[in-house]
C-alpha positions in Angstrom: -4.9 10.3 5.0 -8.0 8.7 6.2 -8.0 5.5 8.1 -11.5 4.5 6.6 -11.1 0.7 5.5 -10.5 -0.1 1.9 -13.5 -0.7 -0.4 -14.9 -4.1 0.1 -13.6 -4.4 3.6 -15.7 -6.6 5.7 -18.0 -5.1 8.2 -17.0 -8.0 10.8 -14.7 -5.5 12.5 -17.8 -4.2 14.4 -17.5 -6.5 17.3 -17.0 -5.6 21.2 -13.5 -4.9 21.8 -12.7 -8.0 23.9 -13.7 -10.3 20.9 -10.8 -9.3 19.0 -8.4 -11.1 21.2 -10.5 -14.2 21.2 -10.2 -16.5 18.0 -13.6 -17.6 16.5 -15.1 -20.8 17.6 -15.2 -22.1 14.1 -11.3 -21.2 13.6 -10.4 -22.8 17.2 -12.5 -26.0 16.8 -10.6 -26.6 13.5 -7.5 -26.1 15.3 -8.6 -28.4 18.0 -9.4 -31.3 15.5 -6.0 -30.9 13.9 -4.2 -30.7 17.1 -6.1 -33.9 18.5 -5.2 -35.9 15.4 -1.6 -35.2 15.9 -1.7 -36.2 19.3 -3.5 -39.5 18.2 -0.7 -40.1 15.9 2.0 -39.5 18.3 0.5 -41.1 21.4 0.1 -37.7 23.4 -2.8 -38.1 25.9 -3.0 -34.4 26.8 -1.5 -31.1 26.3 -1.2 -28.6 29.3 -0.9 -25.0 27.6 -0.5 -21.7 29.4 1.1 -19.2 27.0 -1.5 -17.1 25.4 -0.3 -17.5 21.7 -1.2 -21.3 22.3 -4.4 -21.0 24.3 -5.7 -18.5 21.9 -4.9 -20.9 19.0 -6.8 -23.7 20.7 -9.4 -22.3 22.9 -9.7 -18.6 21.7 -8.7 -17.2 25.1 -5.7 -15.2 25.8 -5.9 -11.2 25.6 -2.1 -10.5 26.5 1.1 -11.9 25.1 2.6 -12.7 28.1 5.4 -15.0 29.3 4.4 -14.9 33.1 1.1 -16.1 33.6 1.6 -19.7 34.6 -0.3 -19.5 37.7 -3.1 -17.4 36.3 -4.5 -19.5 33.6 -4.3 -22.3 31.2 -5.9 -24.9 29.2 -6.1 -28.8 29.1 -6.4 -30.3 25.6 -7.3 -34.0 25.7 -6.6 -36.1 23.0 -10.4 -36.9 22.8 -13.2 -34.7 23.9 -13.7 -31.0 24.8 -10.9 -28.8 26.5 -10.8 -27.4 29.9 -9.7 -23.9 30.7 -8.6 -22.9 34.0 -8.4 -19.4 35.3 -8.1 -17.0 38.3 -11.5 -16.5 39.8 -12.1 -13.0 38.0 -11.5 -14.2 34.7 -13.3 -17.8 35.2 -16.2 -15.8 36.3 -16.3 -13.6 33.2 -15.7 -16.4 30.8 -18.3 -19.0 32.2 -21.3 -16.9 31.0 -20.2 -16.1 27.7 -17.7 -18.2 26.1 -18.4 -21.1 23.8 -15.9 -23.4 25.9 -18.3 -25.3 28.0 -15.7 -26.5 31.0 -14.4 -23.2 32.2 -13.1 -23.8 36.0 -11.8 -21.3 38.8 -8.8 -21.9 41.0 -7.1 -19.9 43.6 -3.9 -18.5 42.3 -0.5 -19.5 43.4 2.0 -22.0 41.7 1.2 -24.9 43.9 -2.5 -24.4 43.7 -2.3 -24.1 40.0 -0.4 -27.3 39.6 -2.9 -29.1 41.9 -5.7 -27.7 39.8 -4.2 -28.9 36.3 -3.4 -32.3 37.7 -6.9 -32.7 39.1 -8.1 -31.8 35.4 -5.9 -34.2 34.0 -7.2 -37.0 36.2 -10.6 -36.3 35.2 -9.6 -36.6 31.5 -7.8 -40.0 32.2 -4.7 -38.7 31.3 -2.9 -38.2 34.7 -0.9 -41.6 34.2 -0.2 -41.0 30.5 1.8 -39.0 28.1 1.3 -35.3 29.0 2.8 -32.5 26.5 3.8 -29.2 28.2 3.6 -25.8 26.7 7.2 -25.0 25.5 7.2 -21.7 27.2 6.0 -22.8 30.7 8.0 -21.4 33.6 10.7 -23.7 35.0 9.3 -23.8 38.4 5.7 -24.6 37.1 6.9 -27.3 35.0 9.0 -28.9 37.6 6.4 -28.8 40.3 3.9 -30.2 37.6 6.1 -33.2 36.9 6.6 -33.9 40.8 2.5 -33.9 40.9 2.1 -36.6 38.1 4.6 -39.1 39.1 3.0 -41.8 36.9 3.0 -39.4 33.8 5.2 -39.1 31.1 5.8 -35.5 30.9 7.2 -34.2 27.4 7.9 -30.9 25.7 4.8 -30.3 23.2 6.6 -27.4 21.2 7.3 -29.5 18.1 3.7 -30.7 17.8 2.4 -27.2 18.4 4.5 -25.5 16.1 4.1 -27.9 13.2 0.3 -27.6 13.6 0.5 -23.8 13.8 2.9 -23.5 10.9 0.1 -24.6 8.2 -2.8 -22.5 8.0 -6.3 -23.4 7.3 -8.4 -21.4 4.9 -10.2 -19.5 7.6 -6.9 -18.7 9.2 -5.4 -17.4 6.1 -8.4 -15.2 5.5 -8.3 -13.7 9.1 -4.7 -13.0 8.7 -5.2 -11.3 5.1 -7.9 -9.2 6.8 -5.6 -8.3 9.5 -2.9 -7.2 6.9 -5.4 -4.8 5.5 -5.4 -2.9 8.9 -1.5 -3.1 8.8 -1.5 -1.5 5.4 -3.8 1.3 6.7 -1.5 2.0 9.5 1.5 1.9 7.2 -0.1 4.1 4.7 -1.0 6.6 7.5 2.5 6.5 8.4 3.7 7.3 4.8 1.3 10.4 5.0 2.8 11.5 8.3 6.6 11.3 7.5 8.0 14.8 6.4 11.5 16.5 7.1 11.5 17.7 10.7 8.7 15.5 12.1 9.8 13.2 15.0 9.8 9.6 14.7 7.5 9.0 17.7 5.1 11.2 16.1 4.7 9.2 13.2 4.8 5.9 15.3 1.6 7.5 17.1 0.0 8.2 13.9 0.4 4.6 12.8 -0.9 3.1 16.0 -3.8 5.3 16.0 -4.8 4.4 12.5 -4.6 0.6 13.4 -6.7 1.0 16.4 -9.2 3.0 14.5 -9.4 0.3 11.9 -10.3 -2.6 14.4 -6.8 -3.7 15.6 -6.7 -5.0 19.1 -3.2 -4.0 19.7 0.0 -4.6 18.0 3.3 -6.9 18.4 5.5 -3.6 18.8 4.6 -1.1 21.2 4.8 1.6 19.8 5.2 1.0 16.2 8.6 1.0 14.7 9.8 4.1 13.2 13.5 4.4 12.6 15.4 6.9 10.3 19.0 7.7 9.3 21.8 6.6 11.2 19.6 5.1 13.9 18.1 2.5 11.3 21.8 1.7 10.3 22.2 0.1 13.5 18.6 -1.6 13.2 17.1 0.4 16.1 13.7 -1.0 16.0 11.8 1.6 18.1 10.9 5.2 17.6 12.8 8.1 19.2 12.3 11.8 19.5 14.7 12.1 16.4 13.6 14.4 13.8 13.3 12.9 10.4 15.9 14.6 7.9 16.2 15.0 4.2 18.3 12.4 2.4 18.0 9.6 4.8 16.1 6.4 4.8 13.1 6.1 7.3 11.8 2.6 8.2 8.1 1.9 9.1 7.2 -1.6 10.3 4.1 -2.8 12.1 1.9 -5.8 13.0 -1.6 -5.5 14.3 -3.5 -8.2 16.1 -6.9 -8.9 14.7 -9.3 -11.8 15.9 -6.2 -13.2 17.8 -4.1 -13.4 14.9 -1.2 -11.0 13.8 -0.2 -9.5 10.4 2.8 -7.3 9.6 4.3 -5.1 6.9 7.2 -2.7 6.3 8.2 0.1 4.2 11.2 2.3 3.6 10.9 5.9 2.6 13.1 8.5 1.4 12.7 12.2 1.4 15.0 14.0 -0.9 17.3 12.7 -3.6 19.3 9.5 -2.9 23.3 9.1 -3.4 24.7 6.5 -5.6 25.7 4.6 -2.8 22.1 4.7 -1.3 20.6 3.8 -4.7 23.1 0.7 -4.8 21.9 -0.3 -1.2 18.3 0.0 -1.9 18.7 -2.1 -5.1 20.7 -4.9 -3.4 18.2 -5.2 -0.8 15.3 -5.0 -3.1 16.5 -7.6 -5.5 17.4 -9.8 -2.6 14.1 -9.4 -1.2 12.4 -10.5 -4.5 14.8 -13.2 -4.9 13.7 -14.6 -1.7 10.0 -14.3 -2.4 10.6 -16.0 -5.8 12.3 -19.0 -4.3 9.4 -19.8 -2.1 7.3 -23.0 -3.0 6.4 -26.3 -1.4 9.5 -28.6 -0.6 11.9 -25.6 -0.4 13.8 -25.4 2.9 14.0 -21.9 4.7 17.8 -22.3 4.2 17.5 -22.4 0.4 15.3 -19.4 0.5 17.9 -17.5 2.6 20.7 -18.5 -0.1 18.8 -17.2 -2.8 18.7 -14.0 -0.9 22.4 -13.9 0.2 23.7 -14.7 -3.3 22.1 -11.2 -4.5 23.8 -9.5 -1.6 27.0 -11.3 -2.4 26.8 -10.1 -6.2 26.9 -6.6 -4.9 29.6 -6.8 -2.4 27.6 -6.7 0.7 28.3 -10.2 2.2 29.5 -8.5 5.6 26.4 -6.1 5.9 23.3 -8.0 5.2 21.1 -9.8 7.7 23.3 -13.0 8.3 20.6 -14.7 10.8 17.0 -15.1 10.0 15.6 -13.1 7.2 12.0 -14.3 7.6 9.5 -16.0 10.0 6.1 -17.4 10.3 3.2 -15.5 11.7 0.0 -16.5 13.3 -1.0 -16.3 16.9 2.2 -14.8 17.8 4.3 -12.4 15.5 7.2 -14.7 15.2 6.9 -18.3 14.9 8.0 -21.2 12.7 8.8 -21.7 10.0 12.1 -19.7 10.1 13.9 -18.5 6.9 17.7 -18.5 7.6 21.0 -20.2 7.2 20.0 -23.2 9.5 16.4 -23.2 8.7 15.9 -26.8 7.3 12.3 -27.6 7.6 10.7 -27.4 4.5 7.8 -25.0 3.2 4.4 -26.6 2.7 1.3 -25.3 1.0 -0.7 -23.0 3.2 2.3 -21.6 5.2 2.6 -17.8 5.8 6.0 -16.4 5.9 7.3 -12.9 6.7 10.1 -12.1 4.2 12.5 -9.3 5.5 16.2 -9.5 4.5 17.9 -6.3 5.7 21.2 -4.5 4.7 22.8 -2.4 7.4 25.8 -0.2 7.0 26.6 1.0 10.5 26.8 4.6 10.7 25.8 5.2 7.2 22.4 3.6 6.4 20.1 0.7 6.8 17.3 -0.9 4.3 14.8 -3.6 4.8 11.4 -4.3 3.4 8.8 -6.6 4.8 6.0 -8.6 2.9 3.5 -11.3 3.9 4.1 -14.2 1.5 1.6 -17.1 1.5 3.0 -20.6 0.0 0.8 -21.9 -2.6 0.4 -25.4 -4.2 2.9 -24.3 -6.9 4.8 -21.3 -5.7 3.9 -18.2 -3.7 1.7 -15.3 -3.4 2.5 -11.9 -2.2 -0.6 -11.0 0.3 0.7 -7.3 0.9 -0.6 -4.7 -1.5 1.0 -1.5 -0.3 3.2 -0.1 -2.9 7.0 0.7 -2.1 6.4 4.7 -2.1 9.7 6.0 -3.2 10.7 3.0 -5.3 11.0 5.3 -8.5 14.0 7.3 -6.8 16.2 4.3 -7.0 15.8 2.7 -10.2 
């Protein structure tokens, strides 16, 4: 099928490629205002962030999802005033001329140099002897040296504050994520067209990736796109192989593109041929458990309660030992998996304008696996499924 955007799709995808990685200034400034308000309420004087999902969220910078860039770049978010971004010379020079953030500073790379540079910025912001929240994913060596460099500071973990801020989306964030979902749907629909008996999983994966990149994606959370079929999917192997797709087996397609700094995600099941009674039973159990989880979503409900609604359906079908016993859902935003989580120990309550991915699965090892995934917005009175792509072979299982 063609990878052309759907009718009514915005023309804002015609940005230079690097712009896709950077959250728009208006969105980032709303995020800064929210986080600074929370910092004031909780007595936090500054944040030091260096993982890209957090720097993207607050200053729009962070082209790669990496856990190992502690000494390469980072941001200082004061409780009041403008953030400061610190980077290795090459990146700092690039950003200084064209990023909306006014205070971009260069420093020599290396852990000790980076620590000294961040400590100096905190001193400039008057926070060197205050309460400083560190990125929850900061490397241990960097965090330890950072604490030593600020003997008067109260250094704390900023993870809870950041994830609470990120979990509730603004209207602008919701619009961006939904626009990115259109790209995910273009990719999945291209994959649906590519699936056929004898076609390799890796070839379908490549088709999905090309369609999403052509439609404006800046990348994806899973590289390559997830395509898994038959016995491989019964073990939930979330990567494509050179296996050829066969008749009368389930095929899983799953992908999530990044668009303007935010992720979206979608998964669908395909089936070429005529399902057996056992396959119909697995499909129906999973589909109904999936719908039960969506129906349970509303403000004030915990992730654990949503999980239980899904688990009860699997139990009715006799699949208590085969369904996903851990998390069956997760939040999504500047990283593909983030709070709130939906699972047996997920106690935080859902709030209006949270977005959760719902994906309970059923895996009968050596036989078959079934899992769908939809993006769901928590509304003021319930939930709204944002995904629009139909389940392509649903009629075979009713």
